[in-house]
N, C-alpha and C positions, 0 to 999 in steps of 0.2 A: 375304330378303336373299341376295345372291350368295354363293357358297361361300367366297370369299376374304375377305369382310367378316366379321370376328369380332364387332364391335359397332358400333352407330351410335346414340349417345345425345346428348341435348340437356342441357347443364348451365348453371348460373347461379352466378356467384360470390356468396358470401354474407357474406364478411368486410366490415367497415365501409369500409375504405380501398379494397379491391378492387371492391366494388360501386359506390362513388363514381366510380372511374376507368373502369370498364366495366360499365355497368348492363344491357346487353343479354345475352341468352343466346347460347351458341355450341355447336357440335357437336364431339364427340370421336369420331373414327372409328378403329377398330383394324382393320388390314389385314394379312393374311398373304401374303407374297410367296413363292410356291412355287419360283421360279427360284433364289433366294438362300437359301431356308429361313430367312427372317427375318420378324419381326413389326414393323410400323410403327404409330405412333399419330399421327394428324393432328388438329390443331385448326383449325377454320374457322368463319367466320360466314356462309358460303354455305349457306343452308337450301333453296334452290331447285334444287340440283344433287344428283344421286344420289350415294350413298357411293362406289360403284365409279368414277364419273366423277371424284370428288375424288381418290381414290387414283391413278387414271391421270394426272391433271394433275400431282400431285406427282412421279410417276415420270418424266414428260416433263420437268418442271422440273429434276430431277436430271440428266437427260441434257444439258440445256442448260448447266447448271453445269459438267459435265464437259467439254463442248465448249469453253466459254470458258477453262477451266483449260488445256486442250490448246493453245488459241490463244496464251495468255500464255507457255506454256513453249516452244513451237516456232516461232511466228511473231514476228519482231522488228518489231512495229509500234510505233515510238517515240511517235507521236502521230497523230491523225486530221487530215487536211488539210481535211476538210469536216465539218460537224456535222449535216447532214440525214441521214435514214435511208438514202437512196439513196447518198450519199457514203460512209457507213460500210460499207454492204453492198458497194459496189464495191471499197473498199480491202481488206476482209476477203477477198473473192473473189480479188482479185489476189494477195494474200499466200498464200492456200491453193493457187492454181494454180502460183505460183512454187515453193512448197515441193514440190508434187507433181512438177513438172518436174525439180527437182533430185533428188528421190528416184528418178525414172525414169532419169536420167543415171547416178546412183550404182549402180542395179541393173544397167542394160545394160552399163556399163563394168566391172562386177564390182570396184568399188573397195573396198578394205579401210579405208575411212574413214567416220566418222559423217556423217550428212546435214548436220549443223552445219558440219563441217570443209569439206565439198564446197561448201556455200553461201558460206563465208568465202573460199575460194580463188577461186571464180567472181566474187564481189563485188569483189575487189581486182584482178581481171584482165579486167574488162569491155571495156576498150579495147585489150587485147592481142590480137594476131593468132595467138598460139601455139595449135596444135591442142590440144584438150582432153586427149587421151591424154598428150601430152608435158607439159602443164601439171600433171596429177595425178601423173605419174611422177617429175617433177623437183622438185616442191614439197614442202618439209618443213614440216609444219603449225606447228612452233615458230617457224620463220622468218616465217610468215604473221602470227602473233600479234605479233611484234616489228615487222613492217612497218606494222601498224595504229597503232603509237605515232607521233604526229607528231614526236616528238623523236628518232626513229631517224635516225642520220646519213645513211644512203643513200637516204632517202625520195624525193628528187627527182633521183637520178642516172639 
């Protein structure tokens, strides 16, 4: 066994109800992650894959989960306009590119605002011809939040 695989055993449930619900055997793999100094236990019914490959698949899966968590927290994708894989990929890529461009503007202009604030200011000023530097110097973020409210009296002035 590879050095990070602590154990790779095949088990079968023997309880009456458990065996009825899942009569097949499965694998229990214990993996030691040196980077994080943690031990993980994986359950799988994939018997044709090596234990190290299963551990790496779970590790990659966790990275995918973290990526989608980041997407939900940072990219404001309200809904997908298309349902095909290509449409979803395009929308996610556009959102990531937009976020990166806003982060570059924030860094290059040395703004003391969060990326979210910069994004909000740009989003309400898309049709405005004000230079970006003036836009960020003269905009109070609290005012921006109020302007997003459709009942704000000066919305269409």
